[in-house]
N, C-alpha and C positions, 0 to 999 in steps of 0.2 A: 427113653421110652417109659411111659407110665406103667407102674407095676399093676398086675391084675388085682382088681378090687378084692379086698379081704385077705390078700396075701402080701401085704407090704412089709411085714415084720416090724412095723412101728408100734410102740406102746407108750403112751404118755399123756400128761395133763398139759393142755395147751391153752393158756389164758389169752383171750382175744378182747381187744377194745372194739366192741360192736358199733358200727356206724348206724345212724338213724336211717329208717326206711327199709331195713332188712329184718325178716323174722329170724328167730333163733334157728329154725329149720334151714333157712337160706344159708346161714353161716356154716352149719353142719355140712350142707351140700358142697359148699366151696372147699371145705377142708377135705371132704371125701375125694373130690377131683384132684386136689393138690397132692394128696398123699397116695392115692390109689388104694386106700383102705376103706372097706365097706363098713367096718364096725366103728362108727363115729357117733357120739352123742354129746349131751351137755348136762351140766349140773345146775339147772335153774333157768327157766325161760325168761327172756326179756321181750317185751312187746316191740313191735316195729318202730314205734315212736321213740322208744328208749335207746340210750347209748350206754356204753361202758362195759364193765367186766363181764364177759361170758366165758365160763369155764368149759372148754371143749375137751372131750375125752376121746382118745384115739386108740384103736385096737383093743387088746385085753384090758386096758385101763378103764374101759366102759363099765367093768365090774365094780368100780369104786363109786359109781353114781349114787347109790343110796347114802353113802357116808358124806359125800361132798354136797349133795342136794340138801341134806338135813342141816347144814351149817347156817349160821347167821349171815344175813346179807346187810350191807350198808349202802344207802342211797343219798344222793342230793336231789331234792325235788323242788319244783315250783308249784305251789298251790294257788290257783287263781280263783278269787271270790267274785260272786255276783252272777255267775252263769253256770247252769247245769247242762251236761250233755248226755246223750243216750249211752255213750261208751265210758263215761266218767273221765275222759281225757280230751285233749285238744283236737283229736282226730274225729270226734263224733259230731252229731248234729245237736244244736241247741234245743233243749226241751223246756227250759225255764230260766227266767232271770229274776233277780231280787236285789233290792238295795242292800248295801253293805254297811253295818253299824260302824260308826266312826272309831270306836275303841279297838276294832280289829287291827288297825294299823299302828297301835301303840305297842312298841317293842316289849315293854314290861308286861303288858297284858298278854301278848303273844307267847312270851316265855312261860308265863304262869299257866296258860291253857295247855301248851305242849307238855309241861310237866305233869299235868293231870291225866294226860293220855298214856303216859308210860305205864306199862303193866299188861296184864292178860285181860282179854275181852273177847266177846263174840263178834265176828265180822261177816257180813254178807258179801260173797264174791260178786264182781260185776256181772251183769247179764252177758256182756261181750267178754267172756273168759273161756279158757280151755277146760274148765271143769266138765267132766263127762256125766251125762244124764241118760241112762238107758242106752249106752253105747254111742250117743251123739254128744258132740261138744256144745257147750252152752251157746257159744257165739254162732254156731251153725243154726241153732233154733232161732236165735234172735234175728239173724240176717234173713231168715225165711219168714219173718213177721210174727214168730211165736213169742211166748213169754216163758223163759226157762224157769222151772220150779226149783230154785236153788235153796239150799239150807245154810244157815250160818255156821261158821267154823271158829274154833278156838285158836286165836293167834296171840302173839305177844309183841309189843313194842318195847324193846329193851332200852332204847335211849332215843331222845329227840332233842335237837338243838336248833334254835333259831339262828340262821345265818344273817338274815336281814329282812326287813319289810320293804315293800315297793308300793308307792302310792298309785302307780300306774298312770293312766288307765290301761288295763284293768288292775285293781288292787291285788296284791299277791304277797305270799310269804315264801321265802327261800329257806328250806330247812334241810337238816341232815338227820336221817333216820337209820337206826339199827334195828332189824326186825327178824322175826322167826320165819321158818319155813311156812309157806302158805299165806303169808301176809301180802295183801294187795294194797299198794300205795294209792292206786286209783280209788279204792273203797275208802281208804283213810281220808283222802281229799274230799270225797263226796260226803262222808259222815261228819267230818270236821265242819264243813259249811253249814250243814243242818244244825249242828250243835251250837253254832255261833249266831243263829237266827237269820241265816241267809242261805245261799247255795254256793257250791264250788266244784271245780274239777281240777284234774292234774294237768298242768300246762307243760311241764318238762320233767324228765326223769333221767338220771345218770347213776348207774351202779358203780360205786367206788370200791366195794370190797365184798368178798365172798369167803367166809371162813378166814383162813390165814392169808389168802391171796388178796392183793390190792391192784389198783390200776398201774402201779409201778412195775408189776410183774407182767402186764399185758402187752401184746404185740398188735400192731396194725394188721388188718386182714390183707392189705396189699403186700406186706412183708412175707406173709405165708404163701400167697399165690405166686410170688416171684422166686420162691426158694425151691430147691430140690428136696426130695424126701429126707435125705441125710441132713440138710440144713434145717429142715423143720424139726427134726429130732433135737437139734441144739437149742431150740426154743422151749422145750418142755420144762415145766416147773419141777422142783424137787417134790416127789410124791409124798414122802414122809413128812416133810414140813407142811405141805398143803393139807394133809389129813389132820394134822395137829394131834395125833394119837400118841400115847406113850409107846415106845418101841424098843426092840432089842435086836442085836445082831447075832446071828447063829453061825455055827461052824459048818463046814462043807457037808458033813454027815447029816446034820439036822436040816440043812437047806435041801438036800436031796429028798428027804422025807416030806418036807413041806411041798415040794414040787408035785408029789403024789397025793397031797391032801391028807397025809398021815397026822395023827395027833402028836403033840409035843408034851412029854412028861413034865410035870410041875417042877421037877428037879432041874430042868434045863432052862427055867425061867428065873431071872434074877429075883431074889427075895423081895426087893422093894417094888416089884411089878406084879407079884403073885396074886394080888387082889383086884387088878384092873379089869374092867368089863370088856375092853377090847385092846388088843395089842397089834401094832404094826411089826411084822416079822421081816427082817432084812438080812442081806448078806452082801458084804463089800459094796454098800451103797445102793443096792438094788432092792426094791420092795418086792417081796415074794408073795405076801398075802396078809390077811387080817385074821387073827385068831381070838376066840372067846373061851371062857372057862367051860369045861365039860361039866355036866350035871353031877358026876361022881366026885368032883373036886380034886382029882388026881392028875389032871392034864388039861391042856388047852386044845380045843378042836378048831378045825378050819371053818371060818365063816365065808372067806373069799380066798381063793387061790388064783394067782395070776400067772398063766403059762409064760415062761420066759422072763417074768418079772417086769417091773417098770422102773426106769431110771430118769433122773433129771438131766437137762441139757448140759449141766456143768459136771455131772458125775463121771 
């Protein structure tokens, strides 16, 4: 029998290899049904067209979302030149076509251009995006025939690698990108086309990494739907490794204090960690919470406390 929603007792980070055609919300709904847990979220949206690593958070582990969402993401993408769409990806309607300069398919040229895009810049989100404007999502306005009044955002392309060029038709680049939170690969494809004297859109997208997690950690959604809640718990990733934060194990007395959200005196923190901005607090392999320095400098205060803690499947 499926547990009552919201009372499953499960808490964990569940990496999923999202199939094409599903929204991130669809995947969350599947995990809710499979676990009987109402508190399910994710750490970074993937468009329906995209595949790859979706980090799903179950139960009290949803409290870790701000930390996991903020991590770098890595993608493999196919940028298609010569055609612009209204959604900036292959699912949209063609709005413009343009000849593609011959040098675009020169691998040396492509690598040089990609190198020039690495760094921080302002990026305009796609009109068909989940950015909220006065309580409405931009894509809702666009689908209703409106023109969302979006503002550019500061994003960073940390690394860009050319995997190969493809003469097509249509001509394309296959690239690997490591990006900051808020970076739209669709916008990158659109802007890259314009910069190269043509137009472009995103033809394919696969997320290969999110913070410390990679596709090697991910599970097929069918594996989750076929599993019992206890078996699903065995699929959870190590939360401390996934967060990538410096951490410390505490004794039973301190663990009991953490469970109540109490501060931890600086004397209980290893000296080599005493200046860290965030600490993962654990006991016997269970993540209890995340702590940050108190303003008075004498203790660490609770930023996130996870009732019951979060464990990995192998813990």
